[in-house]
C-alpha positions as CSV (number, residue, x, y, z in Angstrom):
1,M,33.6,22.6,69.8
2,T,36.6,24.5,68.7
3,A,39.9,24.6,70.1
4,R,39.1,27.9,72.1
5,G,36.1,26.2,73.9
6,G,33.4,28.0,71.6
7,S,31.3,26.8,68.9
8,G,31.3,28.3,65.1
9,S,27.7,29.1,65.9
10,E,28.5,31.2,68.8
11,M,31.3,33.3,66.5
12,L,28.8,33.5,64.0
13,N,26.1,34.9,66.3
14,G,28.6,37.5,67.7
15,W,29.3,38.6,64.3
16,F,25.5,39.1,63.5
17,A,25.1,40.9,66.8
18,S,28.1,43.2,65.8
19,E,26.4,43.9,62.5
20,R,23.1,44.7,64.0
21,R,24.7,46.9,66.3
22,E,26.5,48.8,63.6
23,R,23.2,49.0,61.6
24,R,21.4,50.5,64.5
25,R,24.0,53.1,65.1
26,K,24.0,54.1,61.4
27,V,20.1,54.3,61.5
28,R,20.4,56.6,64.5
29,L,22.9,58.9,62.8
30,D,20.8,59.1,59.7
31,R,17.6,59.9,61.7
32,K,19.5,62.6,63.3
33,H,21.5,64.1,60.3
34,L,19.8,63.0,57.2
35,E,16.0,62.1,57.8
36,P,14.6,65.8,58.0
37,R,16.8,67.0,55.3
38,A,15.6,64.1,52.9
39,R,12.0,64.5,53.8
40,R,11.9,68.1,53.3
41,F,13.7,67.5,49.9
42,L,11.3,64.9,48.9
43,K,8.1,66.8,50.0
44,I,9.2,69.8,48.0
45,Y,10.1,67.8,44.9
46,L,6.6,66.1,45.1
47,N,4.9,69.4,45.4
48,A,6.9,71.0,42.7
49,D,5.4,71.7,39.3
50,E,6.8,69.5,36.1
51,T,8.9,72.7,34.9
52,R,10.7,72.8,38.3
53,K,11.5,68.9,38.9
54,P,14.4,69.1,36.6
55,E,16.3,70.9,39.2
56,F,16.0,68.2,41.6
57,Y,17.1,65.7,39.0
58,Q,20.0,67.5,38.5
59,A,21.0,68.2,42.1
60,V,20.5,64.5,43.1
61,Q,22.5,63.3,40.1
62,E,25.3,65.7,40.6
63,A,25.3,64.9,44.5
64,S,25.4,61.0,43.8
65,E,28.3,61.5,41.1
66,R,30.3,63.7,43.5
67,C,30.0,61.0,46.1
68,R,30.8,58.0,44.3
69,P,34.2,56.1,45.3
70,L,37.0,57.8,43.7
71,G,34.8,60.2,41.8
72,S,34.2,57.9,39.3
73,S,31.0,57.2,37.4
74,L,31.9,53.5,37.5
75,P,32.6,51.5,40.7
76,P,36.1,50.2,41.3
77,L,36.1,46.5,40.3
78,E,37.4,45.3,43.6
79,L,34.4,46.9,45.4
80,E,31.1,44.9,45.9
81,D,27.9,46.7,45.4
82,G,27.1,46.9,49.0
83,Q,30.5,48.4,49.8
84,V,29.9,50.9,46.9
85,A,26.5,52.0,48.2
86,E,28.0,52.2,51.7
87,A,31.1,54.3,50.7
88,T,28.7,56.5,48.7
89,S,26.4,57.1,51.5
90,S,29.2,57.8,53.6
91,A,30.6,60.5,51.5
92,A,27.2,62.2,51.0
93,M,26.8,62.1,55.0
94,Q,30.3,63.8,55.2
95,I,29.1,66.6,52.8
96,V,25.8,67.1,54.8
97,L,27.6,67.5,58.0
98,Q,30.3,69.8,56.6
99,R,27.6,72.0,55.0
100,S,25.4,71.8,58.2
101,A,28.4,72.9,60.2
102,L,28.8,76.1,58.2
103,S,25.1,77.1,59.4
104,K,24.7,78.9,56.1
105,S,21.2,78.9,55.9
106,D,19.8,80.2,52.6
107,R,17.4,78.3,50.1
108,N,20.1,77.3,47.5
109,S,22.5,76.0,50.3
110,D,19.8,74.1,51.8
111,F,18.7,72.7,48.6
112,V,22.4,71.2,47.9
113,T,22.6,69.9,51.4
114,D,18.9,68.3,51.3
115,A,20.0,66.7,48.0
116,C,23.0,65.2,49.5
117,A,21.2,63.7,52.4
118,T,18.6,62.3,50.1
119,V,21.5,60.4,48.1
120,A,22.9,59.3,51.4
121,V,19.5,57.7,52.4
122,A,19.1,56.3,49.0
123,Y,22.6,54.6,49.2
124,H,21.9,53.2,52.8
125,R,18.6,51.9,51.6
126,A,20.6,50.1,48.8
127,A,23.2,48.8,51.2
128,G,20.5,47.2,53.1
129,V,21.1,49.3,56.3
130,Y,17.4,49.9,57.0
131,I,16.4,46.3,56.9
132,M,15.1,46.5,60.5
133,D,13.5,50.0,60.4
134,K,10.3,50.3,58.4
135,E,10.1,53.9,58.3
136,M,13.7,54.6,57.1
137,Q,13.1,51.7,54.7
138,E,10.1,53.8,53.2
139,L,11.9,56.9,53.1
140,G,14.8,55.1,51.4
141,T,12.8,53.6,48.8
142,A,11.5,57.0,48.0
143,A,14.8,58.5,47.9
144,V,16.0,55.5,45.4
145,H,13.1,56.3,43.4
146,L,13.9,59.8,42.8
147,L,17.5,59.0,42.0
148,T,16.5,56.4,39.5
149,I,14.5,59.0,37.7
150,A,17.3,61.5,38.1
151,T,19.6,59.1,36.4
152,S,17.2,58.3,33.7
153,Y,16.5,61.8,33.1
154,G,20.2,62.8,33.0
155,T,20.9,59.9,30.5
156,R,18.1,60.9,28.3
157,L,19.3,64.4,28.2
158,T,22.9,63.2,27.3
159,N,21.4,60.9,24.4
160,E,19.5,63.7,23.2
161,G,22.4,66.1,23.2
162,A,24.4,63.4,21.3
163,S,21.9,62.9,18.5
């Protein structure tokens, strides 16, 4: 027993319950604001021919770079990986919400907004937000794969340009 009359395990259980509640809240928001856009982006990507796929890589890579903490290509040293992923996802979500509020529905605008939604989902997957939601976990895994391909593609282009 602690001086307050509760055990340490009760405090720990309360913390875990709080974490689960917060995770469920994030999943609900992601399902509402990100899931449809990320699914659309990934479906269009999968159906695109090979000549068009670099557009997707560039859009995802630019969205990811724009949303990183402090706009840096490297995370600040004081942040843990999960914190960087969470901050990046939050920044991408803010962009999606701002762009959605503009209601400018054209293909180019939707493409950029959908790329940001895909980045937000990828980073929430990386941060472990979807551990209790199999469907969002699968969507997040697909988004992470696309982001990884985009990063590799961008690195390869940079290296070829430097040669």
